[in-house]
N, C-alpha and C positions, 0 to 999 in steps of 0.2 A: 190934244190928249197924249199923242205920241211924244211931242216935244217935252211935255211935263214929266213924262216917264223917263225920258233920257236925261233931263235935268236931275231927277231923283237918283238915277244910277250914277251919274257923275258926282253927285253929292256923296253917295256911299263909297265910291272909289277914293275920294278925297279923304273921307273919314277913316277908311281903312288904312290908307297911306300914312296919315298922321298918327293913328293909333299904333301901327307897327313901328314906325320910326321913334316914337316916344319911348316904347318899351326896350329898344336895343340900346342899352346904356353900358358902355364899358368903363364902369367906375367901381371903386372899392365897396361902396355901400351894397350894390347889387350883388357882388361876389360874397360879402359878409352875410347877406340874407340867405343866399344859396347854401353857404357853409352851415349856417344854423339849421336850415330846413333838412339838410342832409343828416346832420347829427340827430335831429328829432326823429326823422323817419327811420334811422338806423336802430335808435333806442325802441321805437314802436315794434319794428320787426323783431329785434332781439327779445323783447318782452311779450310778443304775440298780442300787441295792443292795436286793434283797429282804429279807435278814436284818435290816438297818437299820430298814426300813419296818415289819416285824413287831414289832421291839422297841419302836418308837414307839406302835404300836397298843395294845400290852400295858400301857403306863404311862399312856395318855391317859384322863382322867376324862369325856370329852365324851358318852359314852353314858348316863351317869346321869340328866341332866335329860331326855333323850329318853324313857327308860323312865318317868321321873317324870310326864311329860305323859300318857302313855298310861294309867298306873295312876290318875292324878288324874281323868281323864275317866270311867274305868270305875268309880271309887268315888264320884264326885260331890263331891270335895273341891276347892272353888273356890280356896280359899287356897293349897293345895298346888300347883294348876295354875299360879297366877300365879308362885309361886316358881320352879317348874320352868321355866316360860317365860322368866322374867327371867334365870335362870341360863344357859339355853340361848342366849339373845340375846347375853349377855356373852361366853361361851365362843366363840360363832361369830365375834363381832368380833375377839377376841384371836387366833383362829386365822387369820383372813383378814389382819389387820394384820401378824402375826409372819411368815406365809409370804411375803407381799408384800415385806416388807423384806428378808428373806433373799435371795429370787430377784433383787431389784433390786441387791443388793450382790454377788451371786455372779458370778464370772467366767465361769462356765459358763452361757451362755445358751440353747444348743441344747436343744430338748425331747428328753429321753430316752424310751426305750420305756416305762418305768414311768409316766411322765407321760401319754403319749399313750393308754395303756391306760385312763386314767380320764376319757377324753372321749367315749366312745361307749357310754353305758348300754344295757343290753338287758333283756329279760324275766328273763333268769337272775339279774340283780342284784336284781330284785323278789323273786324266790324266795329268794334268799340272805339278804336283809335281813328278810324275813317269818319264815322259819324260824329264822333266828338270834335274832330278837326273841322268838319263842316259847320257844326254849331258854333265853334269858336271864331271862324272867319265872319259868320253872320253877326256875331256879337260885336266884332271889331268894326262892322259897317254901321253900328248904331251908336249914337252919341251917349246914350245911357244904356249900356249892356245889361244892367241889373244883375241878377244872380246867375246869368248864363255861364260866364267865365269861371266862377268858382265850381259850378257843376261840371264843366268840361275838365277842369283841373283834377277833380276827384275821379271822374269816369276814365279819363285816358291813363291815369296812374303812371306817370313817368318816373317818379321818384323811387317807388319800391324796387322795381328790377335794377335800377342804377346802384342802389345800396346793396342789393343782393350780389351784384358783381363784385363789390368790395368785400362782402362776407366770403365769397368763393376765393378771392385772392388771398384773404387773410388765412384760409384753411387749405390753400393750394389745391382746390377741388375744381378741376377743369370741367366737370359735367355741370356743376352749379354755375360756374362762370359762363359756359357756352349757352345754357338755357336762358339765364337772366339777360345776357347780352343780346341774344335773339329777340326776346320779348321787348326789350328797350328799343332795338332796331325797328321792330314792327310798329311800335307805338310812334316813334319819331318819324319814320318814313311815311306812314299813312296820315299823320297829322299834317305833315308837309305837303303830301299829295292832295288832301282835301283842301288845304289852303290854296294850293295852285289852281285847282278846278274852280274853287269859289271865286277866285280873282278873275279867272278867265270868263265865267258866267257874268260877273258884274261888268267887266270890260265890254262884252258883247252886248249886254243891255244898254250901255251907254253909247254904243255906236263905234267904239274904238276898234282899230284894226289890230289883229293879233299878229305879232312878229316873232313867234316862237319857231326856231328852225325845225324841220322835219325830223332831222337826226336826234334832236333833244326829245321830241315827242316819242319816237320809237324806243329810245333809250329808257325813258321813264316807264313806259308800258312794259317792256321786257323786264326791268328791274322790279317792278310791282309783282309780275307773275313769278319771278324767281323767289322773292321773299314769301309769297303767299303759299307756294306748294308745300314747304315742310310743315306750315301751320295746319294745312288741310289734312296732311297725314296724321299729325298729332291729334287733331280733333276726331278723326275716324277712329283712331285707337281708343281714345277716351269714350266715345260713344259705345264702342264694342265692349269695352271693359265694364261699363255701367250696366249694360244689357246682360252680360254674364253674371255679374254680381246679383242683379235682380232675379235672374232665373235660379241661381243657386240658392237664394234665400227661399224661394218657393219649394225647391227640391228638399231642403233641410226641414222646412215645415211639413211638408207632405209626407216625406218618407222616413224621417228620423226624429219623429215626435217623442219617442220614448227615451231619448238620450239627450244629454246636454252637450251642445257643440261649443267648445271653448275657443276654437280658433279655426278660421277659414282662409285658405291661401289658394290663389289661382296664378300659376306661372308656367310658361312653356307647354300649354295645352294639357296641363296636369292640375287636378283638383285635389288639395290635401285637407282633410278634416281631422282635428283632434277632438276626441269625445270623452266624456265621463258618463258612465252608466253600464247598461247591460252589454256584455261582450257581443261583438258582431261576428257570426260565424262565416266560414267561407262561402257557404251556400247563399247566405243573406247578402254578403258582399258582391257575389256575382249577379244577384237580382238587382241590387242597387246600381250597379254598373250598366245593366240593361235599361234600367228606369231613367237614366240620364237622357236618353233619346226623347222621352216624353216632355222633357223641359228644355228641349233644343240645346242640349249639352252633349250631344252624341260624339262630338270630335274631341272630347276630353277623356282622359284616363282618371280613375278614382283611387285615391289611397286614403285609408282611414288609420289614424294613430289612436290606439286604445290607451288612454292615460292611466286607467286603472288595471291592475293585475289581480283579479279576484277582488278582495276587499282592501288590497294595497294599492298605493299610488306610487310610481317611480319617482326617483329623486329629481330627475329632469322635469317630469311632468308637475311635481310638487312645486318646483320653483317657478315654473311658468304660470301654473294656476293660481298659486298664492300671491306671488310677488309682482306678477306682471299683469294678471287679469283683474279688471276692475270689479268682477262680479262677486269675489270673495275679499272681504277686507277685515282687518283687525277691528275688534269691537270699539265703539265709540264711548264717550264718557257716560252716556245714558244708561240707566239700570234696566236692562231687558233680560228676558229669560236666557238668551244666548250669552249675555255677559256674565250672568250668574253661573251657567254652566262652565264657562271658560274659566272663571275664578276657582271653582271647586276642582277642575281638572288640573290647574296649576298649583294646587295646594300642596302642602308638604306630604300629604298622604301618597301622592303619586310622583314625587320628585325624583325617585330612582327609576321610574319607568317612563315618564313623559318629559321630553325636552322643551316642546312648545306646542301651543294650540292656537289655531286660526278658526274664527267663526264668522258666519256671514249668511247672506242670502244669494241664491243664484236664480236666474230666470231662464226658463226653457223657451222653446220655440212657440209655445202656445201662450206666452206671457204669464205662466204660472210660477210663483215664487216657491222655492224650496229652502229650508234651512239646511245648512252644511256645517259640519265640524270636521276640520282636518287636524289630525293628531300626529305629531312628529315624535316617534318613539326613540328612546335611547336603546343601546344594545341589550341591556337587561330587559326592557319592555318587549323587544322584539322576541326574545327567547321565551317569554312568558305571555305572549300575545293573546292566546285563547282564553286563558284565566282573566287577564286584564280586560279583554273585550266584554266578558259577561258583566263585570263590575260596571264598565262604562255605560253599557247599554241600559243597565238598571238605573243609573245615575241620570241618564238622558230622559227616561220615561218619568222619573220622579221629578225632574227639573222642568221639562218641557212636555207637558201632557196633551196639549191641544193640537199638535200637528206632527207629521212624520219628519224624522231627521235622518239625513244621511251622514254616516260617520266613515271617514276615509283615513287610513292609516299610511304613514310614510316611515 
């Protein structure tokens, strides 16, 4: 029984060896495929398209030399290690140059969410790379790996951070370059490490003697620890940030249900809330600060930006509220009561007093929707605001009689 098990292990080692060597091809077709996959991944990152990015990862050959490095170290094949490292260096250079050229020529310079997601590596990325690499070396031991290798290619995600490095270079943004390069390093190192461990396990099962020098083992362990530490710190920061955001949502829901919070910002132990609604008095603000302890936010200071000044909204608040916040939008082509009101207010009757009108719905902390009309007044309109307001309020009641409407002036 043991002899049969050893023969199976020997067969697996032979299968891994042939699989690894077959994928290590230093030819133009391999590099052309990599170049194409880099451009496809860059387009996907630029356009914020996950399906395109996944497609690029499936056709990319960049994982082969990384697995080859781990296998070579575990098997003691110096020649194969040099070939794997050379191929990896060439593919790395092609990837960085191709993505840098693409993002330099691309008219879309703003960093998409997909790009920014590749700049903050965490401990979870370490786990994904490590276990993805284990799955990869197991797949290499099978004659028919099935869908394991495509799944590993998607999970370990080597292409996106490499392309993000190219984006950072095109924008000369060292923070993006550093974060993406670190994520790529995590993925590459732990894929190689898992391939190394998998090779060792298969060799031990087959009864082969390990000949890895002690200094190499110690170096590998120390390097793994050094690479892991920053990702653990990053993961801790993200967990803390998520917890604070959840507690802040509870605080807003429980203590500020009578106003609409348009923006929440947490930085440097300071919470800043921008609100529209009833004014917050100094006494109420002091009470809110004391209430932070109940939501485990006692270590934070609280600042509230009142966007409305009476029934006026400040210019800065107006720009943020109307142009940046998704809760209030210009009307659509559908004929609604708000659309009709907007059309009437923008008619020639009010042309001397009203410069622009924005209408929409906003949702408060209780998920209740309220109709909002933001009126941008001309200088003439501001001078005769009281008279103008009476006429607008009558028009609002006449046009929209089924619900309350908040009218805000700028």
